[in-house]
N, C-alpha and C positions, 0 to 999 in steps of 0.2 A: 467533616475533615476535609482538608485541602489536599488535591491529588498533585503528585509531582510528575515530572515528565516520564518517570520510569514506572508509573503505576496507571493502570487504566485499560482502554480498549481502543484500538486504532483499526480503521477500516480503509482498504482501497478498493478500487474497481479496475479490472484488467481486461484489455482486448488484445489477445496474442496476435490476431490476424493483422490489426493495424499497429501493433507494438506501442499501445498507449496505456499509461497508468493514470487513473483519475483519482482525486481525493473527494470526490462527491459522486453521487449515484449517476450511472449512465445506463441507459437502457440497453440491453444486449451484452453489457460487460459482465465479467464474472467477479463476484463479491469475495474478497479475502479479509479475514478478521484476525487481528493479533491480540493477545493478551500479555505479551511480553515485549517490552521496548527493544531489547537486543535483537529478537527475531524479526521485528519489524524493520530495524536498521539493516540487518543482513539482507532481507528481501529487497530492500530499496537499492542496495549495492548491487545485487544480482541483476535486477532490471536495468540499472545504469550501465552495467557492463555489456548487457545485451542490446544496448542502444534504443531502449524504449524512451518515448517522449512522456513528459508529464504534463498534466493539465489540471 
C-alpha cells in the first residue's frame, strides 16, 4: 500500500546548543521521531519560531 504524506514515520536530529535541525543523522544531535504528520509540522513551526537553522 502506498503511503500518503500524513501516514508514516518522520525523523529529525536536533542540536539545541547550535540551534540546528537536521533531516539526516548527525553525530551528537538528539533524534526526534514522529508518527503523526501534524505533530511533526507543529514541531517544525516551533523550531522556526525559535530561529533554528535547517540543514
